[in-house]
MITIZA-560553 format. One line per field, with one value per residue: x, y, z of N, C-alpha, C in turn. Coordinates in Angstrom, 2 decimals, padded with zeros to 5 digits. Example, Ala and Ser with C-alpha at 12.3 -4.5 7.8 and 13.67 -1.06 7.14 Angstrom:
2
n_X	013.19 / 012.85;
n_Y	-005.69 / -002.25;
n_Z	007.80 / 007.08;
ca_X	012.30 / 013.67;
ca_Y	-004.50 / -001.06;
ca_Z	007.80 / 007.14;
c_X	013.20 / 012.90;
c_Y	-003.30 / 000.03;
c_Z	007.80 / 007.87;
***
This chain:
60
n_X	004.69 / 001.77 / 000.55 / -002.61 / -004.90 / -007.66 / -008.16 / -006.49 / -007.68 / -010.12 / -009.32 / -008.28 / -010.64 / -012.20 / -010.54 / -010.58 / -013.27 / -013.41 / -011.71 / -013.17 / -015.46 / -014.62 / -013.64 / -014.18 / -015.89 / -014.22 / -014.91 / -015.43 / -013.58 / -011.50 / -010.69 / -009.73 / -007.61 / -005.93 / -005.40 / -003.97 / -001.66 / -000.59 / -000.11 / 001.77 / 003.84 / 004.50 / 005.38 / 007.63 / 009.28 / 009.63 / 011.00 / 013.28 / 014.34 / 014.85 / 016.81 / 018.84 / 019.37 / 020.40 / 022.72 / 024.14 / 024.48 / 026.18 / 028.42 / 029.18;
n_Y	-012.84 / -014.14 / -015.45 / -014.76 / -016.06 / -015.58 / -013.05 / -011.61 / -011.96 / -010.75 / -008.14 / -007.52 / -007.68 / -005.58 / -003.39 / -003.46 / -002.95 / -000.34 / 001.02 / 000.67 / 002.10 / 004.77 / 005.24 / 006.32 / 006.28 / 007.23 / 009.95 / 010.01 / 011.74 / 012.04 / 009.38 / 008.91 / 010.74 / 009.73 / 007.21 / 007.96 / 009.07 / 006.80 / 005.10 / 006.64 / 006.67 / 003.91 / 003.56 / 005.27 / 003.99 / 001.55 / 002.32 / 003.40 / 001.10 / -000.42 / 001.13 / 001.03 / -001.73 / -001.94 / -000.36 / -001.85 / -004.18 / -003.28 / -002.48 / -004.78;
n_Z	029.93 / 028.59 / 025.49 / 024.23 / 022.19 / 021.77 / 022.87 / 021.23 / 018.68 / 019.20 / 019.65 / 017.12 / 015.61 / 016.75 / 016.21 / 013.41 / 012.90 / 013.83 / 012.02 / 009.64 / 010.30 / 010.44 / 007.94 / 004.52 / 001.34 / -001.53 / -003.81 / -007.40 / -008.64 / -006.73 / -006.57 / -009.19 / -009.29 / -007.28 / -008.39 / -010.70 / -009.52 / -008.24 / -010.44 / -011.88 / -009.99 / -009.89 / -012.52 / -012.54 / -010.62 / -011.95 / -014.31 / -013.14 / -011.87 / -014.17 / -015.46 / -013.54 / -013.63 / -016.22 / -015.97 / -014.04 / -015.52 / -017.56 / -016.14 / -014.76;
ca_X	003.36 / 001.30 / -000.22 / -004.02 / -005.43 / -009.02 / -008.03 / -005.85 / -008.70 / -011.10 / -008.70 / -008.24 / -012.01 / -012.63 / -009.74 / -011.08 / -014.56 / -013.13 / -011.18 / -014.28 / -016.43 / -014.10 / -013.26 / -015.25 / -015.67 / -013.85 / -015.69 / -014.76 / -012.43 / -010.44 / -010.21 / -008.94 / -006.37 / -005.11 / -004.98 / -002.92 / -000.45 / -000.06 / 000.41 / 002.99 / 004.86 / 004.92 / 006.17 / 008.93 / 010.07 / 009.98 / 012.05 / 014.48 / 014.87 / 015.38 / 018.05 / 019.85 / 019.77 / 021.26 / 024.02 / 024.81 / 024.86 / 027.31 / 029.59 / 029.55;
ca_Y	-012.56 / -015.27 / -015.11 / -015.14 / -015.91 / -015.04 / -011.61 / -011.07 / -011.92 / -009.76 / -006.84 / -007.34 / -007.42 / -004.24 / -002.42 / -003.47 / -002.25 / 001.08 / 001.53 / 000.73 / 003.12 / 006.11 / 005.39 / 006.73 / 005.94 / 008.45 / 010.24 / 009.60 / 012.61 / 011.67 / 008.06 / 009.04 / 011.43 / 008.77 / 006.20 / 008.56 / 009.19 / 005.46 / 004.61 / 007.39 / 006.16 / 002.58 / 003.74 / 005.84 / 002.93 / 000.57 / 002.89 / 003.49 / -000.26 / -000.83 / 001.87 / 000.46 / -003.04 / -001.72 / 000.11 / -002.99 / -005.08 / -002.71 / -002.43 / -006.12;
ca_Z	029.43 / 027.80 / 024.30 / 024.31 / 020.83 / 021.79 / 023.09 / 020.04 / 017.63 / 019.60 / 019.42 / 015.66 / 015.17 / 017.16 / 015.44 / 012.03 / 012.91 / 014.00 / 010.75 / 008.68 / 010.69 / 010.18 / 006.53 / 003.62 / -000.06 / -002.25 / -005.00 / -008.63 / -008.90 / -005.80 / -006.95 / -010.42 / -008.95 / -006.54 / -009.34 / -011.53 / -008.70 / -008.03 / -011.72 / -012.16 / -009.07 / -010.33 / -013.74 / -012.16 / -010.00 / -012.98 / -015.15 / -012.31 / -011.74 / -015.47 / -015.67 / -012.63 / -014.13 / -017.38 / -015.47 / -013.40 / -016.59 / -018.28 / -015.26 / -014.35;
c_X	002.96 / 000.44 / -001.64 / -004.66 / -006.83 / -008.98 / -007.44 / -006.86 / -009.76 / -010.58 / -008.64 / -009.62 / -012.45 / -011.83 / -010.23 / -012.41 / -014.36 / -012.62 / -012.31 / -015.28 / -015.94 / -013.69 / -014.47 / -014.89 / -015.34 / -014.77 / -014.84 / -013.51 / -011.25 / -009.85 / -009.32 / -007.60 / -005.41 / -004.57 / -003.86 / -001.60 / 000.20 / 000.56 / 001.72 / 004.13 / 005.38 / 005.78 / 007.56 / 009.82 / 010.50 / 011.10 / 013.36 / 015.13 / 015.49 / 016.72 / 019.16 / 020.30 / 020.65 / 022.65 / 024.80 / 025.27 / 026.07 / 028.58 / 030.11 / 029.99;
c_Y	-013.65 / -014.79 / -015.64 / -014.96 / -015.32 / -013.52 / -010.93 / -010.94 / -010.87 / -008.35 / -006.53 / -006.99 / -006.00 / -003.16 / -002.33 / -002.74 / -000.74 / 001.70 / 001.66 / 001.82 / 004.53 / 006.31 / 005.81 / 006.34 / 007.22 / 008.69 / 009.93 / 010.44 / 012.26 / 010.32 / 008.14 / 009.72 / 010.49 / 007.70 / 006.72 / 008.64 / 007.82 / 004.92 / 005.32 / 006.90 / 004.81 / 002.69 / 004.29 / 004.78 / 001.88 / 001.06 / 002.98 / 002.11 / -000.75 / -000.15 / 001.31 / -000.90 / -002.92 / -001.27 / -001.03 / -003.98 / -004.58 / -002.73 / -003.85 / -007.01;
c_Z	028.44 / 026.64 / 024.43 / 022.94 / 020.78 / 021.95 / 021.86 / 018.89 / 017.94 / 019.35 / 017.93 / 015.13 / 015.53 / 016.43 / 014.00 / 011.94 / 013.02 / 012.69 / 009.73 / 009.03 / 010.40 / 008.73 / 005.70 / 002.20 / -000.81 / -003.45 / -006.23 / -008.90 / -008.00 / -006.17 / -008.19 / -010.13 / -008.22 / -007.48 / -010.24 / -010.77 / -008.51 / -009.31 / -012.08 / -011.25 / -009.48 / -011.59 / -013.42 / -011.53 / -011.01 / -013.87 / -014.37 / -012.13 / -013.03 / -015.75 / -014.78 / -013.13 / -015.37 / -016.93 / -014.85 / -014.48 / -017.36 / -017.45 / -014.97 / -015.41;
***
């Protein structure tokens, strides 16, 4: 099977149009809730990584 860049770009364009047509803009409450969840997740991962680096530093 041969790679067709035109067909590939056309498919990407149509898929992107479809995603944009079914997506919606969240209201302020939904955005704030999502932002809080993301920030809490990043903080948890950061603390977990810091604790692991301290443990590895003490053991090694």
